[in-house]
N, C-alpha and C positions, 0 to 999 in steps of 0.2 A: 385378622383383626378380630379382637375381642370385645362383645360389646359389654361394658361393663353392666351390674346387675342392678344399679340404680335406673337405668333405662325403663321404666314400666307399662309404655305404649306398645301396642303390638304392630310388629314392622312385615315386611316383604323381601325372599330372599331373592336376589336375581344370580344368575349362574352365567358369565358372560365370557366363557373361556373359549366357546366355541360354537361355530352357528348352528351345529345341526344337535346340539343338545338343547332343551326348554331352559330357557334363560331365567327362569324364575324357579326354583324350590319353595315350596311352603311349608314355614315349621308348623301351620296347624291352621284351620277356618277361623275366620273371622271373630275375634273376640270384643265384649264389653269395657272400654275403658273405666273400672270404678272410680266413681269421684271426680267424675268429669261429667259438667250439664252443658249442653248446645245453647240454654237461653241464658247462661251466666256469663258464655263466652262471646256469645251476639255472633256477628256477620262478619269481621274482621280479622279473627283470631287464625295464630300461625304457629306454626310449631317451633319450639329452639331449644338447644342444648345449653344448661349453664356450664360456669367454670369448673363445678362438681361432676359434671358427667350427668348432670340426671336434667331428663325430659321435663318441658314447661311450658306452657301455653302464654303466648304473648299477645298483645295488640298487634296488628300488621302494619308497620313503618309507613307512614304514608307523609310524603316530602312536602316542602312547603315551597312550590316554582308559580312565581307569578304569572307567567304566561298561560298557565293551565285555570286560570279564574275563568276560564271560559267553556272549561272541560265539562263533559258529559257530568253530571252529578251523578258522585261515587265513584269514578273511573278512575283518578289517580290515584297509582299505585305505584310504589318503588322499592328495590332492594335496599336493606338494611346496609348501610354506610360501612362494611368491614375494611375496606383500602380507601385510599382517598378517592380514587376513582368510582360512581356508582353511577345508576340511570334510572330514572322514573318514564313513567308510561299511562297515556292515557287516551279516552279516544273523545274526537271532537266531529260534532254533529254538522254535516253539510246541508243545505237549503233543502235539497230534495230527500231530508231524513235519511240517507247513507251515512255514514262516519269515517272517520281519517285516525288511524292508530298512530300517536305522534310519540318520541321519546325526545326528552332532554339529557344531558351528560353533566356530571357533576365531577370536579376533580378537584376538591377542598370537605370532603365529607360532607356532601348535600348542605352544606350553607351556601353556594350560589349556582346557577346553572346555565347550561348553554341554550342558546335558542332551541326552541323544539323542531327536529326533523321528523319526514314523514317516514316511518318504516314500513306501513302498509296502506294503502290507499287506492286497496282494488272492491273495496266493498259495494254493491248494488242492491242492498236490501233496503228497505222504507222502515224500517221497525227505529232508525232512529239512537235514544239514548237506552231504549229498551232492552240492556242485554248487560250479561256480567261484565264485571271490570275486567282490564288485563292484570295478567302477574309475570313479575320482573324478577329472574336471576344472575348473579353476575358471580363467574367463576374465580372467586379469589386468588386461584393460580395463575391465570393468564391472563385475568382481565375480560374477557370474551362477555358481552350481554345477549340474553336469550327475554325470549315473551314469550308465552303463552296466553291465547286469548280467541274468543269465537267472532265468524267475520261472514258475510256472506258474499262471496265474491263470483264472477260468472263461472269460476272452474268447478266451483258448488258450496254450498253452505255448510258449515260444521267449526269444529277446534283447530286451528292453525300456531304455528311455531317460526317463529323467524329471529336469528341474531346477526349480530355483529362482530366481526374480529378485529375491527379498523377503527376503535375507539369511538362508534357511534357516527363516522363519517360515511359508511356505507352498509346498508343494511343488506344481505345475501339473500336471495327469492324465496319466500314463505314455502315450508310445507305444511301437507297437511295429516293433521295426526288423526282423526276420524270424522268422516262426513255424516252430515245430520241434520236437519230445518231447526231443530229446537236450540233455541241460546243453553249453551251448556258453560258452567264454571270448571276451568283446566288452573291446577298449580304446577308449579315448576320448579325444578331446583337443579344444578349443575356443579360440575367437580372434574376439572383437568378434562378427559376429552367424554365425559360421558353426564349425557342428559339424559331426566327422566320426569317426563309429565305423568302428573295423574290428573284424569278428566272424568266429568259426569258424560254418559252416553248422551250423544244430542239426538236420539231419537224417539219421539213418545212414545211416554208409559215405562220405558224399559228401568229406569232408574237404576240403576250400576254404574261402577267405578271402573275406569280400565287404566292402565298402564300404556305408556308408549316411551320404548328406551333407542337413544342413540348411545353408538359409540363413536361417531366420528365429528363431535363438536356441533350436533346438532346439522349436519348436513342430508341427514338423511337419518330414516327413522328405521331401525337394523331388526326394531320388535316390538310387536303390537298385542300387550295380554289384555283382552277383555274380560268382563266381570269378577277381577278381583275378589271384589265384596259379596258374588253370590249373587242369587234372583230371588230368596226365598222373602226380602223385605225390602222394598223401593228404600235408595240412599241416595245422598246428595253431598254437596260441599267436601269435596277432597283435599285435603294437606296432605304435604312430603316435604320429608327434609332427608339429604344425604349428611350422615353426620361420620366422616369419614368414610368407610366403605359400607355400613351401617343404611338401609332405608329402610323409613319411618313415612306410613301411608297412615291418614286416619280420615275418616267420615262419619256422617250424623243421618239418622235413621230419621226417614221423611213423616213418620206416625212415631210420637213418643220422644223424639230431638235428642235417642242415645247415640253417645261418641263411641263408633266400632274403630277397628285397626288392626294389621296383622305386621309383621314384622320380617326380616332378614338381612341376608349382609352381599354385598356386589363382589363375586369371586374375582 
């Protein structure tokens, strides 16, 4: 696939042709995205490609789910309704200050929502709502739903991934993306059998962005690629987008608020 010249964000190249080969071939080091200001973008920005194949920022879709009125503040997130079926996820705090990851499904482009179900109830932490929100992706080809989030189950705190292939009626066993005790934000994208998570390191003071790639619909993590952002400057707030076979990754420096990026193509 040819990436149109209008794509001005940096991207990361993932090569999924053989397990013995490196899954990502970088086109270069991280670069600053000129003209992008993290302060203006705010905390709820995401990446998108318009009808002219130009990369742009937009406010992340936040659905209206009445049941989520009692959700942890700011935790309600949804996948932009690109097809009739879409999903929303949020954290619900328990009396003991652990949380439950809840998910609701819509069959009418987000106008109405099903009753929420528990997608992951394993949390044993005591931080309550003091955590990043989950992120949601729906594969427009097959309707599978995927969520990435920070949780503290008995297996170990860290970034986790859970998915449903049954229209939200059943959620498969969560799989670990990266272990660590610090609340870490993760963003997720999916296309057919490929799922990619961009995540903050959940370990204190590391300050880098990593990628986790699954070629099995999110059943397994096939590759983990730490430090795609480098270690020279602490960074946060990863955003990721697959457009065709292109993968777009962006993040923000913790000091100065510069928007950085890399680019590539899934082969």
